[in-house]
matplotlib code that plots the C-alpha trace (Angstrom):
import matplotlib.pyplot as plt

x = [0.0, 1.3, 0.1, 0.7, -0.7, -2.6, -4.1, -7.9, -8.0, -6.9, -7.4, -6.5, -4.8, -2.6, -1.4, -1.0, -0.5, -3.4, -7.1, -8.3, -9.0, -12.6, -13.7, -14.1, -10.5, -9.4, -11.8, -10.6, -6.9, -7.5, -9.2, -6.3, -3.9, -6.0, -6.3, -9.6, -9.0, -11.6, -14.2, -16.9, -16.9, -20.0, -21.0, -21.0, -23.2, -25.5, -25.8, -26.6, -29.4, -30.7, -31.1, -32.7, -35.1, -36.2, -37.1, -38.9, -40.9, -42.1, -43.0, -45.0, -46.8, -47.9, -51.0, -50.4, -49.9, -50.9, -47.7, -47.6, -46.6, -46.7, -46.4, -43.1, -42.4, -44.5, -43.4, -44.1, -46.7, -48.1, -46.6, -43.1, -44.0, -45.6, -42.4, -40.4, -43.1, -42.6, -39.1, -40.3, -38.9, -40.5, -39.5, -38.1, -39.8, -37.5, -39.0, -37.6, -38.3, -41.0, -42.7, -45.1, -44.1]
y = [0.0, 3.5, 6.6, 10.0, 13.3, 13.6, 16.3, 16.7, 15.3, 12.0, 8.9, 5.7, 4.0, 7.0, 7.2, 3.5, 2.1, -0.3, -0.5, -0.8, -4.3, -5.2, -6.9, -10.2, -10.2, -9.8, -12.5, -14.9, -14.1, -14.8, -18.1, -19.2, -18.4, -20.1, -16.8, -17.1, -14.1, -12.0, -14.8, -15.6, -19.1, -21.1, -21.4, -17.6, -17.2, -19.9, -18.3, -14.9, -16.4, -18.3, -15.0, -13.2, -16.1, -16.1, -12.4, -13.0, -15.9, -13.6, -10.9, -13.4, -14.7, -11.3, -9.6, -6.6, -3.4, 0.1, 0.8, 4.3, 3.3, 5.7, 5.7, 6.1, 9.6, 11.3, 13.2, 10.2, 9.5, 12.2, 10.1, 11.2, 14.9, 14.1, 12.4, 15.6, 17.8, 16.0, 17.6, 21.0, 20.4, 20.1, 18.9, 21.6, 21.4, 21.7, 22.7, 23.0, 25.9, 24.0, 22.8, 24.9, 25.7]
z = [0.0, -0.8, 0.9, -0.6, -1.7, -5.0, -7.1, -7.1, -10.7, -9.2, -11.3, -9.5, -12.5, -13.2, -9.6, -8.8, -12.3, -12.2, -11.4, -7.8, -6.5, -5.8, -2.6, -4.5, -5.6, -2.0, -0.9, -3.5, -2.7, 1.0, 0.1, -2.1, 0.7, 3.4, 5.3, 7.2, 9.5, 7.8, 7.5, 10.0, 11.4, 10.7, 14.4, 14.7, 11.6, 12.8, 16.3, 14.7, 12.6, 15.6, 17.5, 14.5, 13.9, 17.5, 17.2, 13.9, 15.5, 18.3, 15.9, 13.8, 16.9, 18.1, 16.7, 14.4, 16.3, 15.3, 13.4, 11.9, 8.4, 5.4, 1.6, -0.1, -1.2, 1.5, 4.6, 6.8, 9.4, 11.8, 14.6, 13.5, 14.0, 17.3, 18.5, 17.8, 19.3, 22.6, 22.8, 21.5, 18.0, 14.5, 11.1, 8.8, 5.5, 2.6, -0.8, -4.3, -6.6, -8.4, -5.2, -3.2, 0.4]

ax = plt.figure().add_subplot(projection="3d")
ax.plot(x, y, z, "-o")
ax.set_aspect("equal")
plt.show()
C-alpha cells in the first residue's frame, strides 16, 4: 500500500499504475492463501441467525400493532411529527423551486 498526496484530478490508475481491486479479488486471494482471519466461522453465523429467527418468531406470533406506516415519497406519518413535538422540535420542510411551500 502506498500513501501520498494527490491532485484533485486524481485517477487511481494514473497514480497506482493499475485499477483498484474489488472486494471479491481480496476475498478470492485470501481463500487461495488459506487466510480465514476476515471470515466468520459457521458457528458464529448460525448463532446470529438463531437470534434473528427467535425475534422474527415472536413478531410473527404477536397480533399486528398500530404501526404508523406511510407511503413512499411522503413526509411520513403524523406520529413522526408528534415524536419531535414531545421535545419542542419540529420537522423543517425543505422545498424545491417547483414545489409549493
